[in-house]
N, C-alpha and C positions, 0 to 999 in steps of 0.2 A: 528550729527546735525550741529556742527560748520563748518564742511567741506562743507555742503550743502549751508550754509549761504555765505561762502566765494565764492563758485562757482557761486551762484546767483549774487553776486556783480560784478564778473568778466564778467558775460554774458551781456555786453553792446553791442550796435549796432556795435562798431568797432571790437568786437571779431569775428564777422562773416564776416567782409569785407576781401576780397582777400583770403578766405579760401575755396572757392568752395561750400559754404552752400547755398542752395536755401531757399526761404522764408518758404516753407513747412517744411524743415528740421529744420530750426531755431524754428518754432512754436512747433514742436514735442519735441525738446530738452528742451525748456522752460516749456512745459507742463509736462514733466517727472519730472523736478526739483521741480515744484510747487506741483505735486502729492505726491512725497516722503516727502516733507517738511510738507504737510498737515497730512500725515499718522504719521509722527514722533511726531506731536503735539497731535493727537487724540488717538494714540496707548495706552498710559497708562490708559485711562479712562475705557476701557472694563473690565480689570481684577479687578478694584476696584468696578465698578458699579454692575457687575454681582453677586459677592458674597454678597453684601449688599441686593440686591433684593431677593436672595435665602434665606438669613437669615430672612428677613421680611416675606416671604411666609411661611417658616417653623414655625415661631413664631405664625402666624395667624392660621395655621392649628392646632397647638398644643393647643392654647387657645380654639378653637371650640371643639376639642376632649375632653379636660378637663371639659369644661362647660357641654356638653351634657352627658358625662359619669357620671359626678358628679350628675346631675339632676336625671338620671335613677337610681343611687345607693342611692338616698335619702341623699346625702352629703349636698347639698346646702339647707338652710332652715331647715335642720335637721328634716324633716317631713317624714311621711310614705306613700307618694304617690306611693306605690309600689304594685305589684300584691297581691291580698288578698287570703288567704288560706281558703279552705272549712272547716267549723266547722262540726265535724263528728257526734255528737249525740245531740238529743233533749231530755232534762230531762223528765222522765216519769211523774213526779208530776205536770208538767205544763199543765194547762187546754187546751182542744182542741180549745177553742175559741180564743186562742192567737196564733199569728205567732211567729216564732222563727228565730233568725239570722242564715244565712247560710255561711257568710263570715266574717272572722276576720283577722287582719293583722299580725298574728303570729301563730306559732304552739301551739295548746291548750294542755297544760300539766296537767291541773287540773280544775275540774268543781265542784262548790259547790252551794247549794240551801238553801233557807230559806223562810218561810212565816211569814208575820207580819201584824199588824193592822194599816191601814192608815185612813186619814180623810174621805175617800170615800169607805171604806171597806177593804177587804183583799188585801195585796200586795204580789205577788210572785216574788222572786228575784233570779236571776241566775248570778253567777260570773264565768268568764273564766279567767284563768291565763296562761301566757306564760313562756318560759324558763328563761327569765330575770325579772320575777315578773311583767311584764306589765299586766294590768288588765282591762277587760271589765265587768262592772256590769250593768245588765239590770233588770228593774222593770216592772212588768206587772200588770195592775189593770183594773178590769171591772167596768165601771161607771154605775150608775143608769140612766135610760132613762130621758132625760131632764136636766141632770147635766150641769150647765153652768160654764165652766172653762175659766179663762183668763190667757193666757201664756204671761208672762211679759218680757221675754228676747227678743233677736234679732229675729224677725220673719223669718222663712224659710219655704220652701216646701219640704216635703218628699213624692215624687211621687205627688199624687193629694191631700195629706193631709197637714193640717196646723200644724206647729210646731214652736219651738223656740230653739235658740242655745246660749250658753254662754261658756266662758272658764275662768279659774282662772288666776290671775295675777302673781302668784308665779312662781319660776323657773321651776317647774314640768309641768306647763301648762296643768292642768286637763281640758278635754273637756267634755261638757255635752249637750245632745240633748233630747228634749221631743217633742212628737207628738201624735196626737189623730186620730185614724181611727175608725169611727163609734162610738161604745160605749166602746172602749178600749183605755186606755192611756198607752203609752210606754215611758219609761225613760231609757236612756243609758248614761253611764259615762265611760270615758277612762282615765286610769292613766298610764303614761309611766314608772313609777318605775325607776329602774336603767338602763333600756334599752337606755334611751336618745332619743328615737324615739317618737316625738310628732305627734298628728293628727290634721289636719286642719278641718275647717268646712265642706269642700267638702268631705274629707275623712269620716267624721262621717255620712254625708248624704248618701254616697255610702254604708256604712255598714247598715244603717237603711233601705235603699231600697232593701237590700238583704233578709229582713225578708220574710219568706214564711210559 
């Protein structure tokens, strides 16, 4: 580049006098010198700029991949917004007037049942347990006609039925959903146990709407 600068300084008007150069030749020579000088200044920018843009593009793609991959796997938010698994069996002791869950967010390893007395009559309870002790407990109760119940927690809709939702404040985040269909009251509670997979309000409603 120093040689180009020196040559440029020498290329004065007197350089071309008496040398047989036409005006066109002089213009071409000066144009060539200026072109090479411009390239020598702009040359180093490409190899620096291109790798930076490549790195930024790669980082952006990686961030998008990690985010969406993490969302699908239930990593972010540590919730179970994942495909639900079909529950295989309906307990025989459960009355035909009750619907039963058809989808739960884990493989059912154990089913237990019990009957108890509640303020509005008999309560039938079914508990489903998964491989990491995660548990869904469901209570079924037939109400007397005209029974007036007030659901005091956060109001939600389960299909066309009115219900209420709440969750505990402790680290386990136990989720609870109650709803009434006709003269039947359903109560469902999910406990994550050691699985670390919590359920959101929408997850609980999705499970409730799977009752058939």
